[in-house]
C-alpha positions in Angstrom: 266.1 110.7 -122.0 268.1 113.0 -119.8 270.6 113.9 -122.5 267.8 114.8 -124.9 266.1 116.9 -122.3 269.3 118.7 -121.4 269.9 119.5 -125.1 266.5 121.2 -125.0 267.1 123.1 -121.8 265.0 120.8 -119.5 266.8 119.6 -116.5 264.0 118.3 -114.3 261.1 116.0 -114.8 258.7 118.8 -113.8 259.8 120.7 -116.9 258.3 118.0 -119.1 254.9 117.8 -117.4 253.4 121.0 -119.0 254.6 119.8 -122.4 252.5 116.6 -122.0 249.5 118.7 -120.9 249.8 120.9 -123.9 249.5 117.8 -126.1 246.5 116.4 -124.3 248.3 113.7 -122.3 247.6 113.5 -118.6 250.4 111.9 -116.7 251.0 112.2 -112.9 254.3 113.7 -111.7 255.4 110.3 -110.6 254.8 108.8 -114.1 256.8 111.6 -115.7 259.6 111.2 -113.1 259.8 107.4 -113.8 259.8 108.1 -117.6 262.8 110.4 -117.1 264.8 108.5 -114.5 264.1 104.8 -115.5 264.0 102.7 -118.6 260.3 102.0 -119.2 259.2 98.5 -120.0 256.1 99.7 -121.8 255.4 103.0 -123.5 252.2 104.0 -125.2 252.4 105.3 -128.8 250.7 108.5 -127.7 253.5 109.2 -125.1 256.2 108.3 -127.6 254.6 110.5 -130.2 254.4 113.4 -127.7 258.1 112.9 -126.8 259.1 113.0 -130.4 257.0 116.2 -130.9 258.4 117.9 -127.8 262.0 117.2 -128.7 261.6 117.3 -132.5 263.3 114.0 -133.0 262.6 110.5 -134.1 261.9 107.4 -131.9 265.3 106.1 -132.9 266.9 109.1 -131.2 265.0 108.4 -128.0 265.3 104.7 -127.7 268.7 103.2 -127.3 269.0 99.6 -128.3 272.0 97.4 -127.5 272.7 93.7 -127.8 273.2 93.6 -124.0 269.6 94.3 -123.5 268.6 90.9 -125.0 268.3 88.0 -122.6 271.1 85.5 -122.9 270.4 82.2 -124.5 270.3 79.2 -122.3 272.8 76.5 -123.3 273.5 73.1 -121.9 276.6 72.5 -119.9 278.9 69.6 -120.5 279.2 68.9 -116.8 275.4 68.4 -116.2 274.4 65.1 -114.9 272.3 63.0 -117.2 269.7 60.9 -115.5 268.5 57.7 -117.2 264.8 57.8 -116.5 264.3 54.2 -117.7 266.2 52.9 -114.7 265.6 55.5 -112.0 261.9 56.3 -112.4 259.4 53.6 -112.9 255.7 54.4 -113.1 253.2 52.4 -111.0 250.8 50.3 -112.8 247.2 51.6 -112.7 244.6 49.3 -111.2 241.0 49.7 -112.3 238.5 48.4 -109.9 234.8 47.9 -110.7 232.4 49.9 -108.6 
């Protein structure tokens, strides 16, 4: 985000706030600062559309995707202990008593 902002002559999050207001989007200064300085987990379509309009770009130019962002797959290890439940865990027999 900072690279795109710098390419358009914006070097602070406060430079972006009036751009959102012009497009009818009300964000607090903290929300704009987080949008600029951090990777958002969620982003509304209205905000994404406004950013594309402000910077005259596509969403693909704003959102960087890499394989490292994906969660690693869990795999079993060969050294893991295998517990035989048939010999180690025995359930207790239920007793039903008349009332």
